[in-house]
N, C-alpha and C positions, 0 to 999 in steps of 0.2 A: 355171758353165756355164749358158748360156741355153737354155731349152726352146723347142722349136718350138710353133707354134700347135696342131698336132695332139697333141703331147705334153701341153701344158697342158690341152687338152680332155679327154684320157684321165685325167689326174691329177684334174681337177675332177670328172669322172664317178665315179671311184673313191672320192673323198672323200665325195661326195654319197651314194653307195651305202653306204659305211661308216656314216655318221651316220644314215641312214634305217634300216639294220639295227639299229643300237644303240638308236634310239628305239623301234623295233618290239619289240625284246627287253625293254626296260624296261617298255613298256606291257603286254606279255604277262605279265610278272612281276607287275605291279601288279594286273592283272585276276585272275590266278590267286590272288594273296594275298587279294584282296577276296572272290572266290568261296569260298575256303577258310574265311574268317572268317564269311561268311553261312551257309555250310553247317553250320559248327560251332554257330552260334547256333540254326539251325533244328532241328538234331539234338537239342540240349539242350532246346529247347521241346517237340519231339515226345516226347522221353523223359519230360519232367516232366509233360506233359499227357496221357500215354498215347496220343500220336499214332501214326499208322501210318508206320513207317519206309519203306514202299513209296512214299510220297508226298513224301519228302524233296526230290526234284528239283523237284517242283511248288512246294512251299513255298519253296524257295530262289529260284525265278524270281519268285514273287509278292512275296516279301520284297524282292528287288532292285527290282521295280517300285515298291513302297512307298518304298524308300530314294530312288529317283530323284525321285519326286513330292515327298517331304517335305524333301529336302536338296539336290537337284540344280537344274537349270535351271527346272524347274517351280516350285519354291519361290521361286527368285530372281526369275523373270520374270512368273509368272502368279498366284501365291497371294495377293498383296496382304495378307499377314499374316492371311488368313482360313482357317477350317477348310475341308477339301477339299470338303465338301458345299455350301459357300457361295461358292466361288470363281467368277470370271467365267464359266467354261464352264457352270456351273449357272445363274447369273443370266441369261445370254444364252438358255439353253434355256427358262427360265421365260418370258422375253419373247416367244420364238418359239412357245412352246407345244409343243415337240417335242425329243426327244433326238437327232434325226437329225444335228445339227451335230457332236455328239461322235462319232457313228458314222462320219460322213464323215472326221473327223480321224483316227480309228483306221484306216480303210481307206487313207487317204492315207499314213500312216506305214508300213503294211504294203507298199504299192506302192513307197515310197522304199527300204525295207529290201531289197527284192528286187534292187536294183542297186548295193548298197553292199558294201564289205568287211565281214567278220564283226563286228568290234568296233562299227563304226558301225551295222550292221544290227541288232545286239542292242540297242543304245541306242534305236533307232527302235521296235523291237518292244516294249520295256518301256514306252515312251511310249504305244503303242497299247493296251496292257493298261490303263494308267491312264485313257485316254479311255473305254474300255469299262466300267471300274469307275464312271466318272462317269455313263455312260448307265444303268447298273443303279441307281445312287443316284437318278437323276432318275425313272426308271420306277417304282421302289418308292415314292418320295415322292408321285408323281402318283396312284398307285393308292390311297393313303391318303386322298386328298382327296375330299370329297363331290361 
């Protein structure tokens, strides 16, 4: 039986919705599993170091930002196999004599996050945390110089 153009369009839309829902569910499961693993690691660290369990959520977010910088796009595209404090964002800041470039990048990521779906927004916000960490490193290194 041959389907009409309208029937084919409905079937196509239904299939697209099905696969989009499936990808979203798989992505949500992967994110939940990653969050559980990070939370377990942070909880173990807090327990072993006498850390405060009231700050586990903060530790989890900071550890996720670290993971993004050390293993994610940051490591692949920006690190150039250098330590975090020696990467191009630091080198450029030294050339310019200011941390403001990193602060701009953090603000830009926050602005971008405000208009994205949750998963993408979280990714941008973790990147903003890393740029702010870079600014702290620059400021503290600059304060130590005569």
